[in-house]
PyMOL commands that place a pseudoatom at each C-alpha (Angstrom):
pseudoatom trace, name=CA, resn=THR, resi=1, chain=A, elem=C, hetatm=0, pos=[93.746, 131.956, 88.433]
pseudoatom trace, name=CA, resn=GLU, resi=2, chain=A, elem=C, hetatm=0, pos=[97.336, 132.771, 89.403]
pseudoatom trace, name=CA, resn=ALA, resi=3, chain=A, elem=C, hetatm=0, pos=[98.050, 134.058, 85.920]
pseudoatom trace, name=CA, resn=GLU, resi=4, chain=A, elem=C, hetatm=0, pos=[94.984, 136.317, 85.907]
pseudoatom trace, name=CA, resn=GLN, resi=5, chain=A, elem=C, hetatm=0, pos=[96.063, 137.787, 89.298]
pseudoatom trace, name=CA, resn=ARG, resi=6, chain=A, elem=C, hetatm=0, pos=[99.540, 138.425, 87.992]
pseudoatom trace, name=CA, resn=ASN, resi=7, chain=A, elem=C, hetatm=0, pos=[98.215, 140.200, 84.905]
pseudoatom trace, name=CA, resn=THR, resi=8, chain=A, elem=C, hetatm=0, pos=[95.969, 142.283, 87.100]
pseudoatom trace, name=CA, resn=ALA, resi=9, chain=A, elem=C, hetatm=0, pos=[98.881, 143.340, 89.279]
pseudoatom trace, name=CA, resn=LEU, resi=10, chain=A, elem=C, hetatm=0, pos=[100.960, 144.294, 86.188]
pseudoatom trace, name=CA, resn=LEU, resi=11, chain=A, elem=C, hetatm=0, pos=[98.140, 146.451, 84.801]
pseudoatom trace, name=CA, resn=ALA, resi=12, chain=A, elem=C, hetatm=0, pos=[97.666, 148.185, 88.104]
pseudoatom trace, name=CA, resn=ALA, resi=13, chain=A, elem=C, hetatm=0, pos=[101.433, 148.930, 88.272]
pseudoatom trace, name=CA, resn=ASP, resi=14, chain=A, elem=C, hetatm=0, pos=[100.966, 151.006, 85.003]
pseudoatom trace, name=CA, resn=LEU, resi=15, chain=A, elem=C, hetatm=0, pos=[98.110, 153.105, 86.382]
pseudoatom trace, name=CA, resn=PRO, resi=16, chain=A, elem=C, hetatm=0, pos=[98.623, 156.484, 88.007]
pseudoatom trace, name=CA, resn=TYR, resi=17, chain=A, elem=C, hetatm=0, pos=[98.827, 156.450, 91.767]
pseudoatom trace, name=CA, resn=ASN, resi=18, chain=A, elem=C, hetatm=0, pos=[95.725, 158.536, 92.366]
pseudoatom trace, name=CA, resn=SER, resi=19, chain=A, elem=C, hetatm=0, pos=[93.587, 156.151, 90.302]
pseudoatom trace, name=CA, resn=LEU, resi=20, chain=A, elem=C, hetatm=0, pos=[94.606, 153.307, 92.645]
pseudoatom trace, name=CA, resn=ILE, resi=21, chain=A, elem=C, hetatm=0, pos=[93.690, 155.143, 95.821]
pseudoatom trace, name=CA, resn=PRO, resi=22, chain=A, elem=C, hetatm=0, pos=[90.401, 157.093, 95.351]
pseudoatom trace, name=CA, resn=PHE, resi=23, chain=A, elem=C, hetatm=0, pos=[91.113, 160.126, 97.563]
pseudoatom trace, name=CA, resn=THR, resi=24, chain=A, elem=C, hetatm=0, pos=[87.533, 161.297, 97.358]
pseudoatom trace, name=CA, resn=ASP, resi=25, chain=A, elem=C, hetatm=0, pos=[86.344, 158.065, 98.997]
pseudoatom trace, name=CA, resn=ASN, resi=26, chain=A, elem=C, hetatm=0, pos=[89.170, 157.785, 101.521]
pseudoatom trace, name=CA, resn=TYR, resi=27, chain=A, elem=C, hetatm=0, pos=[88.429, 159.222, 104.903]
pseudoatom trace, name=CA, resn=LEU, resi=28, chain=A, elem=C, hetatm=0, pos=[91.920, 160.057, 105.826]
pseudoatom trace, name=CA, resn=ALA, resi=29, chain=A, elem=C, hetatm=0, pos=[92.595, 161.786, 102.440]
pseudoatom trace, name=CA, resn=SER, resi=30, chain=A, elem=C, hetatm=0, pos=[89.280, 163.618, 102.083]
pseudoatom trace, name=CA, resn=GLY, resi=31, chain=A, elem=C, hetatm=0, pos=[88.434, 164.378, 105.677]
pseudoatom trace, name=CA, resn=ARG, resi=32, chain=A, elem=C, hetatm=0, pos=[91.705, 165.788, 106.810]
pseudoatom trace, name=CA, resn=ARG, resi=33, chain=A, elem=C, hetatm=0, pos=[94.150, 168.328, 105.371]
pseudoatom trace, name=CA, resn=ASP, resi=34, chain=A, elem=C, hetatm=0, pos=[97.532, 167.386, 104.015]
pseudoatom trace, name=CA, resn=LEU, resi=35, chain=A, elem=C, hetatm=0, pos=[99.794, 167.625, 107.099]
pseudoatom trace, name=CA, resn=LEU, resi=36, chain=A, elem=C, hetatm=0, pos=[102.880, 167.630, 105.037]
pseudoatom trace, name=CA, resn=ARG, resi=37, chain=A, elem=C, hetatm=0, pos=[101.864, 170.663, 102.969]
pseudoatom trace, name=CA, resn=GLN, resi=38, chain=A, elem=C, hetatm=0, pos=[99.841, 172.363, 105.770]
pseudoatom trace, name=CA, resn=PRO, resi=39, chain=A, elem=C, hetatm=0, pos=[101.362, 171.313, 109.095]
pseudoatom trace, name=CA, resn=PRO, resi=40, chain=A, elem=C, hetatm=0, pos=[99.487, 172.435, 112.184]
pseudoatom trace, name=CA, resn=PRO, resi=41, chain=A, elem=C, hetatm=0, pos=[100.764, 175.667, 113.707]
pseudoatom trace, name=CA, resn=PRO, resi=42, chain=A, elem=C, hetatm=0, pos=[103.118, 175.092, 116.714]
pseudoatom trace, name=CA, resn=GLY, resi=43, chain=A, elem=C, hetatm=0, pos=[101.593, 175.370, 120.148]
pseudoatom trace, name=CA, resn=CYS, resi=44, chain=A, elem=C, hetatm=0, pos=[102.086, 178.334, 122.469]
pseudoatom trace, name=CA, resn=ASP, resi=45, chain=A, elem=C, hetatm=0, pos=[104.184, 178.033, 125.672]
pseudoatom trace, name=CA, resn=PHE, resi=46, chain=A, elem=C, hetatm=0, pos=[104.837, 180.873, 127.977]
pseudoatom trace, name=CA, resn=ALA, resi=47, chain=A, elem=C, hetatm=0, pos=[107.937, 181.315, 130.117]
pseudoatom trace, name=CA, resn=TYR, resi=48, chain=A, elem=C, hetatm=0, pos=[106.306, 183.841, 132.345]
pseudoatom trace, name=CA, resn=GLU, resi=49, chain=A, elem=C, hetatm=0, pos=[102.723, 185.181, 132.988]
pseudoatom trace, name=CA, resn=GLY, resi=50, chain=A, elem=C, hetatm=0, pos=[102.145, 187.639, 135.810]
pseudoatom trace, name=CA, resn=ALA, resi=51, chain=A, elem=C, hetatm=0, pos=[102.909, 191.117, 137.062]
pseudoatom trace, name=CA, resn=ASP, resi=52, chain=A, elem=C, hetatm=0, pos=[105.853, 192.942, 135.589]
pseudoatom trace, name=CA, resn=ASN, resi=53, chain=A, elem=C, hetatm=0, pos=[108.356, 193.817, 138.243]
pseudoatom trace, name=CA, resn=ASN, resi=54, chain=A, elem=C, hetatm=0, pos=[108.962, 197.297, 137.025]
pseudoatom trace, name=CA, resn=THR, resi=55, chain=A, elem=C, hetatm=0, pos=[105.506, 198.443, 135.959]
pseudoatom trace, name=CA, resn=GLY, resi=56, chain=A, elem=C, hetatm=0, pos=[103.228, 196.168, 137.859]
pseudoatom trace, name=CA, resn=GLN, resi=57, chain=A, elem=C, hetatm=0, pos=[101.281, 195.586, 134.671]
pseudoatom trace, name=CA, resn=TYR, resi=58, chain=A, elem=C, hetatm=0, pos=[100.337, 192.210, 133.371]
pseudoatom trace, name=CA, resn=ARG, resi=59, chain=A, elem=C, hetatm=0, pos=[103.280, 190.686, 131.433]
pseudoatom trace, name=CA, resn=ARG, resi=60, chain=A, elem=C, hetatm=0, pos=[103.387, 187.610, 129.280]
pseudoatom trace, name=CA, resn=ASP, resi=61, chain=A, elem=C, hetatm=0, pos=[106.718, 186.147, 127.901]
pseudoatom trace, name=CA, resn=ASN, resi=62, chain=A, elem=C, hetatm=0, pos=[106.767, 183.587, 125.133]
pseudoatom trace, name=CA, resn=GLU, resi=63, chain=A, elem=C, hetatm=0, pos=[109.183, 180.664, 125.354]
pseudoatom trace, name=CA, resn=SER, resi=64, chain=A, elem=C, hetatm=0, pos=[112.490, 181.422, 123.693]
pseudoatom trace, name=CA, resn=GLU, resi=65, chain=A, elem=C, hetatm=0, pos=[113.341, 180.116, 120.244]
pseudoatom trace, name=CA, resn=LEU, resi=66, chain=A, elem=C, hetatm=0, pos=[116.736, 179.588, 118.596]
pseudoatom trace, name=CA, resn=LEU, resi=67, chain=A, elem=C, hetatm=0, pos=[116.938, 182.123, 115.704]
pseudoatom trace, name=CA, resn=PHE, resi=68, chain=A, elem=C, hetatm=0, pos=[120.400, 181.455, 114.302]
pseudoatom trace, name=CA, resn=THR, resi=69, chain=A, elem=C, hetatm=0, pos=[123.960, 180.215, 115.092]
pseudoatom trace, name=CA, resn=PHE, resi=70, chain=A, elem=C, hetatm=0, pos=[127.188, 181.396, 113.433]
pseudoatom trace, name=CA, resn=THR, resi=71, chain=A, elem=C, hetatm=0, pos=[130.718, 180.007, 113.495]
pseudoatom trace, name=CA, resn=ASP, resi=72, chain=A, elem=C, hetatm=0, pos=[133.717, 181.210, 111.581]
pseudoatom trace, name=CA, resn=GLU, resi=73, chain=A, elem=C, hetatm=0, pos=[135.222, 178.012, 110.071]
pseudoatom trace, name=CA, resn=ARG, resi=74, chain=A, elem=C, hetatm=0, pos=[138.633, 179.118, 111.283]
pseudoatom trace, name=CA, resn=LEU, resi=75, chain=A, elem=C, hetatm=0, pos=[137.491, 178.870, 114.901]
pseudoatom trace, name=CA, resn=ARG, resi=76, chain=A, elem=C, hetatm=0, pos=[135.895, 175.414, 114.707]
pseudoatom trace, name=CA, resn=PRO, resi=77, chain=A, elem=C, hetatm=0, pos=[139.046, 173.524, 115.845]
pseudoatom trace, name=CA, resn=TYR, resi=78, chain=A, elem=C, hetatm=0, pos=[138.992, 175.563, 119.019]
pseudoatom trace, name=CA, resn=LEU, resi=79, chain=A, elem=C, hetatm=0, pos=[135.289, 175.290, 119.853]
pseudoatom trace, name=CA, resn=GLU, resi=80, chain=A, elem=C, hetatm=0, pos=[134.800, 171.510, 119.567]
pseudoatom trace, name=CA, resn=ASP, resi=81, chain=A, elem=C, hetatm=0, pos=[131.030, 170.977, 119.265]
pseudoatom trace, name=CA, resn=GLN, resi=82, chain=A, elem=C, hetatm=0, pos=[130.052, 174.519, 120.262]
pseudoatom trace, name=CA, resn=GLU, resi=83, chain=A, elem=C, hetatm=0, pos=[128.886, 177.326, 118.028]
pseudoatom trace, name=CA, resn=TYR, resi=84, chain=A, elem=C, hetatm=0, pos=[130.813, 180.549, 118.240]
pseudoatom trace, name=CA, resn=LEU, resi=85, chain=A, elem=C, hetatm=0, pos=[127.564, 182.624, 118.360]
pseudoatom trace, name=CA, resn=ALA, resi=86, chain=A, elem=C, hetatm=0, pos=[124.026, 181.456, 119.099]
pseudoatom trace, name=CA, resn=CYS, resi=87, chain=A, elem=C, hetatm=0, pos=[121.067, 183.869, 119.193]
pseudoatom trace, name=CA, resn=ASP, resi=88, chain=A, elem=C, hetatm=0, pos=[117.702, 183.051, 121.057]
pseudoatom trace, name=CA, resn=GLY, resi=89, chain=A, elem=C, hetatm=0, pos=[114.750, 185.299, 120.990]
pseudoatom trace, name=CA, resn=TYR, resi=90, chain=A, elem=C, hetatm=0, pos=[111.242, 185.734, 122.255]
pseudoatom trace, name=CA, resn=LEU, resi=91, chain=A, elem=C, hetatm=0, pos=[108.424, 188.309, 122.305]
pseudoatom trace, name=CA, resn=SER, resi=92, chain=A, elem=C, hetatm=0, pos=[106.717, 189.762, 125.373]
pseudoatom trace, name=CA, resn=SER, resi=93, chain=A, elem=C, hetatm=0, pos=[103.599, 191.737, 125.959]
pseudoatom trace, name=CA, resn=ILE, resi=94, chain=A, elem=C, hetatm=0, pos=[103.304, 194.361, 128.782]
pseudoatom trace, name=CA, resn=GLY, resi=95, chain=A, elem=C, hetatm=0, pos=[100.214, 196.345, 129.071]
pseudoatom trace, name=CA, resn=GLY, resi=96, chain=A, elem=C, hetatm=0, pos=[99.357, 196.324, 125.381]
pseudoatom trace, name=CA, resn=TYR, resi=97, chain=A, elem=C, hetatm=0, pos=[103.035, 196.894, 124.173]
pseudoatom trace, name=CA, resn=ARG, resi=98, chain=A, elem=C, hetatm=0, pos=[105.179, 194.388, 122.483]
pseudoatom trace, name=CA, resn=PHE, resi=99, chain=A, elem=C, hetatm=0, pos=[108.923, 193.743, 123.014]
pseudoatom trace, name=CA, resn=LEU, resi=100, chain=A, elem=C, hetatm=0, pos=[111.472, 191.592, 121.230]
pseudoatom trace, name=CA, resn=THR, resi=101, chain=A, elem=C, hetatm=0, pos=[114.298, 190.257, 123.473]
pseudoatom trace, name=CA, resn=LEU, resi=102, chain=A, elem=C, hetatm=0, pos=[117.355, 188.838, 121.784]
pseudoatom trace, name=CA, resn=LYS, resi=103, chain=A, elem=C, hetatm=0, pos=[120.001, 186.887, 123.720]
pseudoatom trace, name=CA, resn=PHE, resi=104, chain=A, elem=C, hetatm=0, pos=[123.381, 186.623, 121.940]
pseudoatom trace, name=CA, resn=THR, resi=105, chain=A, elem=C, hetatm=0, pos=[125.686, 184.004, 123.438]
pseudoatom trace, name=CA, resn=PHE, resi=106, chain=A, elem=C, hetatm=0, pos=[129.316, 183.767, 122.375]
pseudoatom trace, name=CA, resn=ALA, resi=107, chain=A, elem=C, hetatm=0, pos=[131.361, 180.671, 123.313]
pseudoatom trace, name=CA, resn=TYR, resi=108, chain=A, elem=C, hetatm=0, pos=[134.613, 182.694, 123.139]
pseudoatom trace, name=CA, resn=PRO, resi=109, chain=A, elem=C, hetatm=0, pos=[135.522, 185.324, 125.668]
pseudoatom trace, name=CA, resn=ASN, resi=110, chain=A, elem=C, hetatm=0, pos=[137.498, 187.507, 123.303]
pseudoatom trace, name=CA, resn=ALA, resi=111, chain=A, elem=C, hetatm=0, pos=[134.233, 188.233, 121.303]
pseudoatom trace, name=CA, resn=ARG, resi=112, chain=A, elem=C, hetatm=0, pos=[133.899, 191.429, 123.387]
pseudoatom trace, name=CA, resn=GLU, resi=113, chain=A, elem=C, hetatm=0, pos=[137.097, 192.772, 121.849]
pseudoatom trace, name=CA, resn=ALA, resi=114, chain=A, elem=C, hetatm=0, pos=[135.757, 192.052, 118.324]
pseudoatom trace, name=CA, resn=TYR, resi=115, chain=A, elem=C, hetatm=0, pos=[132.134, 193.108, 118.718]
pseudoatom trace, name=CA, resn=GLY, resi=116, chain=A, elem=C, hetatm=0, pos=[132.165, 195.648, 121.564]
pseudoatom trace, name=CA, resn=PHE, resi=117, chain=A, elem=C, hetatm=0, pos=[128.614, 196.360, 122.853]
pseudoatom trace, name=CA, resn=ILE, resi=118, chain=A, elem=C, hetatm=0, pos=[125.100, 197.234, 121.693]
pseudoatom trace, name=CA, resn=ASP, resi=119, chain=A, elem=C, hetatm=0, pos=[124.325, 200.831, 122.427]
pseudoatom trace, name=CA, resn=GLN, resi=120, chain=A, elem=C, hetatm=0, pos=[121.014, 202.299, 123.457]
pseudoatom trace, name=CA, resn=ASN, resi=121, chain=A, elem=C, hetatm=0, pos=[119.000, 203.115, 120.318]
pseudoatom trace, name=CA, resn=SER, resi=122, chain=A, elem=C, hetatm=0, pos=[121.221, 200.812, 118.322]
pseudoatom trace, name=CA, resn=VAL, resi=123, chain=A, elem=C, hetatm=0, pos=[119.370, 199.600, 115.155]
pseudoatom trace, name=CA, resn=LEU, resi=124, chain=A, elem=C, hetatm=0, pos=[118.175, 196.071, 114.484]
pseudoatom trace, name=CA, resn=THR, resi=125, chain=A, elem=C, hetatm=0, pos=[117.124, 195.737, 110.814]
pseudoatom trace, name=CA, resn=ILE, resi=126, chain=A, elem=C, hetatm=0, pos=[114.731, 192.886, 110.035]
pseudoatom trace, name=CA, resn=LYS, resi=127, chain=A, elem=C, hetatm=0, pos=[114.496, 191.889, 106.414]
pseudoatom trace, name=CA, resn=MET, resi=128, chain=A, elem=C, hetatm=0, pos=[111.213, 190.050, 105.527]
pseudoatom trace, name=CA, resn=LEU, resi=129, chain=A, elem=C, hetatm=0, pos=[110.835, 187.576, 102.677]
pseudoatom trace, name=CA, resn=ASN, resi=130, chain=A, elem=C, hetatm=0, pos=[108.401, 189.986, 100.887]
pseudoatom trace, name=CA, resn=GLY, resi=131, chain=A, elem=C, hetatm=0, pos=[111.201, 192.528, 100.678]
pseudoatom trace, name=CA, resn=ASP, resi=132, chain=A, elem=C, hetatm=0, pos=[110.103, 194.787, 103.523]
pseudoatom trace, name=CA, resn=PHE, resi=133, chain=A, elem=C, hetatm=0, pos=[112.672, 196.148, 105.983]
pseudoatom trace, name=CA, resn=ILE, resi=134, chain=A, elem=C, hetatm=0, pos=[111.713, 196.950, 109.622]
pseudoatom trace, name=CA, resn=ASN, resi=135, chain=A, elem=C, hetatm=0, pos=[113.945, 198.810, 111.981]
pseudoatom trace, name=CA, resn=LEU, resi=136, chain=A, elem=C, hetatm=0, pos=[113.839, 198.413, 115.739]
pseudoatom trace, name=CA, resn=ARG, resi=137, chain=A, elem=C, hetatm=0, pos=[115.913, 200.216, 118.323]
pseudoatom trace, name=CA, resn=ALA, resi=138, chain=A, elem=C, hetatm=0, pos=[117.547, 198.806, 121.459]
pseudoatom trace, name=CA, resn=GLY, resi=139, chain=A, elem=C, hetatm=0, pos=[115.876, 200.123, 124.581]
pseudoatom trace, name=CA, resn=VAL, resi=140, chain=A, elem=C, hetatm=0, pos=[118.981, 200.054, 126.817]
pseudoatom trace, name=CA, resn=MET, resi=141, chain=A, elem=C, hetatm=0, pos=[122.729, 199.492, 126.296]
pseudoatom trace, name=CA, resn=ALA, resi=142, chain=A, elem=C, hetatm=0, pos=[124.012, 195.909, 126.507]
pseudoatom trace, name=CA, resn=ARG, resi=143, chain=A, elem=C, hetatm=0, pos=[127.587, 195.652, 127.462]
pseudoatom trace, name=CA, resn=GLY, resi=144, chain=A, elem=C, hetatm=0, pos=[127.600, 191.849, 127.804]
pseudoatom trace, name=CA, resn=SER, resi=145, chain=A, elem=C, hetatm=0, pos=[128.292, 189.622, 130.823]
pseudoatom trace, name=CA, resn=TYR, resi=146, chain=A, elem=C, hetatm=0, pos=[130.701, 186.804, 131.162]
pseudoatom trace, name=CA, resn=ASP, resi=147, chain=A, elem=C, hetatm=0, pos=[129.853, 183.511, 132.896]
pseudoatom trace, name=CA, resn=THR, resi=148, chain=A, elem=C, hetatm=0, pos=[133.148, 182.174, 134.268]
pseudoatom trace, name=CA, resn=VAL, resi=149, chain=A, elem=C, hetatm=0, pos=[131.626, 178.796, 134.989]
pseudoatom trace, name=CA, resn=ARG, resi=150, chain=A, elem=C, hetatm=0, pos=[130.115, 178.160, 131.489]
pseudoatom trace, name=CA, resn=GLU, resi=151, chain=A, elem=C, hetatm=0, pos=[132.746, 180.352, 129.843]
pseudoatom trace, name=CA, resn=GLU, resi=152, chain=A, elem=C, hetatm=0, pos=[130.188, 182.210, 127.849]
pseudoatom trace, name=CA, resn=LEU, resi=153, chain=A, elem=C, hetatm=0, pos=[129.750, 185.901, 126.998]
pseudoatom trace, name=CA, resn=THR, resi=154, chain=A, elem=C, hetatm=0, pos=[126.050, 186.919, 126.755]
pseudoatom trace, name=CA, resn=TYR, resi=155, chain=A, elem=C, hetatm=0, pos=[124.372, 190.041, 125.531]
pseudoatom trace, name=CA, resn=GLU, resi=156, chain=A, elem=C, hetatm=0, pos=[120.706, 190.446, 126.238]
pseudoatom trace, name=CA, resn=VAL, resi=157, chain=A, elem=C, hetatm=0, pos=[118.931, 193.197, 124.400]
pseudoatom trace, name=CA, resn=GLN, resi=158, chain=A, elem=C, hetatm=0, pos=[115.245, 194.299, 124.384]
pseudoatom trace, name=CA, resn=TYR, resi=159, chain=A, elem=C, hetatm=0, pos=[113.771, 196.037, 121.381]
pseudoatom trace, name=CA, resn=PRO, resi=160, chain=A, elem=C, hetatm=0, pos=[110.349, 197.853, 121.772]
pseudoatom trace, name=CA, resn=ILE, resi=161, chain=A, elem=C, hetatm=0, pos=[108.075, 197.179, 118.769]
pseudoatom trace, name=CA, resn=ASP, resi=162, chain=A, elem=C, hetatm=0, pos=[105.824, 199.998, 117.560]
pseudoatom trace, name=CA, resn=ARG, resi=163, chain=A, elem=C, hetatm=0, pos=[102.279, 198.951, 117.178]
pseudoatom trace, name=CA, resn=GLY, resi=164, chain=A, elem=C, hetatm=0, pos=[102.347, 200.205, 113.574]
pseudoatom trace, name=CA, resn=LEU, resi=165, chain=A, elem=C, hetatm=0, pos=[104.948, 197.531, 112.671]
pseudoatom trace, name=CA, resn=LEU, resi=166, chain=A, elem=C, hetatm=0, pos=[102.996, 194.489, 113.969]
pseudoatom trace, name=CA, resn=ALA, resi=167, chain=A, elem=C, hetatm=0, pos=[101.099, 194.017, 110.760]
pseudoatom trace, name=CA, resn=SER, resi=168, chain=A, elem=C, hetatm=0, pos=[104.246, 193.824, 108.719]
pseudoatom trace, name=CA, resn=LEU, resi=169, chain=A, elem=C, hetatm=0, pos=[105.728, 191.314, 111.100]
pseudoatom trace, name=CA, resn=LYS, resi=170, chain=A, elem=C, hetatm=0, pos=[102.580, 189.197, 110.883]
pseudoatom trace, name=CA, resn=ASN, resi=171, chain=A, elem=C, hetatm=0, pos=[102.175, 189.227, 107.084]
pseudoatom trace, name=CA, resn=SER, resi=172, chain=A, elem=C, hetatm=0, pos=[105.444, 187.826, 105.981]
pseudoatom trace, name=CA, resn=GLU, resi=173, chain=A, elem=C, hetatm=0, pos=[108.091, 185.454, 107.148]
pseudoatom trace, name=CA, resn=VAL, resi=174, chain=A, elem=C, hetatm=0, pos=[111.587, 186.757, 108.213]
pseudoatom trace, name=CA, resn=ASP, resi=175, chain=A, elem=C, hetatm=0, pos=[114.652, 186.278, 106.085]
pseudoatom trace, name=CA, resn=MET, resi=176, chain=A, elem=C, hetatm=0, pos=[117.544, 187.733, 107.991]
pseudoatom trace, name=CA, resn=ILE, resi=177, chain=A, elem=C, hetatm=0, pos=[118.428, 190.358, 110.517]
pseudoatom trace, name=CA, resn=ARG, resi=178, chain=A, elem=C, hetatm=0, pos=[121.220, 192.903, 110.691]
pseudoatom trace, name=CA, resn=VAL, resi=179, chain=A, elem=C, hetatm=0, pos=[122.649, 193.651, 114.182]
pseudoatom trace, name=CA, resn=PHE, resi=180, chain=A, elem=C, hetatm=0, pos=[124.529, 196.862, 114.798]
pseudoatom trace, name=CA, resn=TRP, resi=181, chain=A, elem=C, hetatm=0, pos=[127.346, 196.480, 117.296]
pseudoatom trace, name=CA, resn=SER, resi=182, chain=A, elem=C, hetatm=0, pos=[129.572, 199.278, 118.432]
pseudoatom trace, name=CA, resn=SER, resi=183, chain=A, elem=C, hetatm=0, pos=[132.296, 197.815, 116.169]
pseudoatom trace, name=CA, resn=GLY, resi=184, chain=A, elem=C, hetatm=0, pos=[130.046, 197.583, 113.077]
pseudoatom trace, name=CA, resn=PHE, resi=185, chain=A, elem=C, hetatm=0, pos=[127.215, 195.439, 111.848]
pseudoatom trace, name=CA, resn=GLU, resi=186, chain=A, elem=C, hetatm=0, pos=[126.741, 191.758, 110.933]
pseudoatom trace, name=CA, resn=GLU, resi=187, chain=A, elem=C, hetatm=0, pos=[123.862, 190.008, 109.068]
pseudoatom trace, name=CA, resn=TYR, resi=188, chain=A, elem=C, hetatm=0, pos=[122.491, 186.620, 110.056]
pseudoatom trace, name=CA, resn=GLU, resi=189, chain=A, elem=C, hetatm=0, pos=[120.035, 184.270, 108.236]
pseudoatom trace, name=CA, resn=ILE, resi=190, chain=A, elem=C, hetatm=0, pos=[117.118, 183.276, 110.446]
pseudoatom trace, name=CA, resn=ARG, resi=191, chain=A, elem=C, hetatm=0, pos=[116.308, 179.540, 111.010]
pseudoatom trace, name=CA, resn=GLN, resi=192, chain=A, elem=C, hetatm=0, pos=[112.786, 180.048, 112.378]
pseudoatom trace, name=CA, resn=MET, resi=193, chain=A, elem=C, hetatm=0, pos=[111.330, 181.908, 109.466]
pseudoatom trace, name=CA, resn=ASP, resi=194, chain=A, elem=C, hetatm=0, pos=[107.870, 182.127, 110.982]
pseudoatom trace, name=CA, resn=PHE, resi=195, chain=A, elem=C, hetatm=0, pos=[109.224, 183.365, 114.283]
pseudoatom trace, name=CA, resn=PHE, resi=196, chain=A, elem=C, hetatm=0, pos=[107.322, 186.671, 114.458]
pseudoatom trace, name=CA, resn=GLN, resi=197, chain=A, elem=C, hetatm=0, pos=[104.060, 185.167, 113.052]
pseudoatom trace, name=CA, resn=HIS, resi=198, chain=A, elem=C, hetatm=0, pos=[104.218, 182.425, 115.659]
pseudoatom trace, name=CA, resn=GLN, resi=199, chain=A, elem=C, hetatm=0, pos=[105.245, 184.519, 118.665]
pseudoatom trace, name=CA, resn=LEU, resi=200, chain=A, elem=C, hetatm=0, pos=[102.724, 187.345, 117.821]
pseudoatom trace, name=CA, resn=ARG, resi=201, chain=A, elem=C, hetatm=0, pos=[99.856, 184.790, 117.367]
pseudoatom trace, name=CA, resn=CYS, resi=202, chain=A, elem=C, hetatm=0, pos=[100.599, 183.398, 120.870]
pseudoatom trace, name=CA, resn=LEU, resi=203, chain=A, elem=C, hetatm=0, pos=[100.603, 186.842, 122.486]
pseudoatom trace, name=CA, resn=GLY, resi=204, chain=A, elem=C, hetatm=0, pos=[97.230, 187.624, 120.809]
pseudoatom trace, name=CA, resn=ASP, resi=205, chain=A, elem=C, hetatm=0, pos=[95.801, 191.105, 120.280]
for i in range(1, 205): cmd.bond("trace and resi %d" % i, "trace and resi %d" % (i + 1))
show_as sticks, trace
zoom trace
């Protein structure tokens, strides 16, 4: 009867959720992993695969990922919807070696006066979530180049990665990085915490 159905519904509402849906008998729940807790790893896309122009060795570049943005609140009225600083990065493999390339883009031409340049052998400190610190050194000096059309100042820096550091970069997520400019250093929190794990997995051994 209608009254019995209503009573059954009220009793069901008081039961725990997992008793209403038997996960062990449900194909979607038992046969597949929880995609919210264990999302599938992102795919691998390569910006370049082929011979390196300088060495002639096989080179593979991962697609670039946005690592962080930074804007001083005092500058927001002048930048509209832009970020004062955006940093993109990717890893490359050339003949068995690994390299980190960072591209710092400023939407303010006077940034060069404030930051200066990144010198050769300048340190990049990477702080991992497990508390480890990893230091890389810039391969060449980056003085920055200004795009008059886009009105952007860009520094592109390549950091060689010693093979002895790869395990540390694979075993933990990244928390923040400290960039040493000629005028001093700044620390930035990283958005893509699995950046090194993902990029190294794509490059393979």
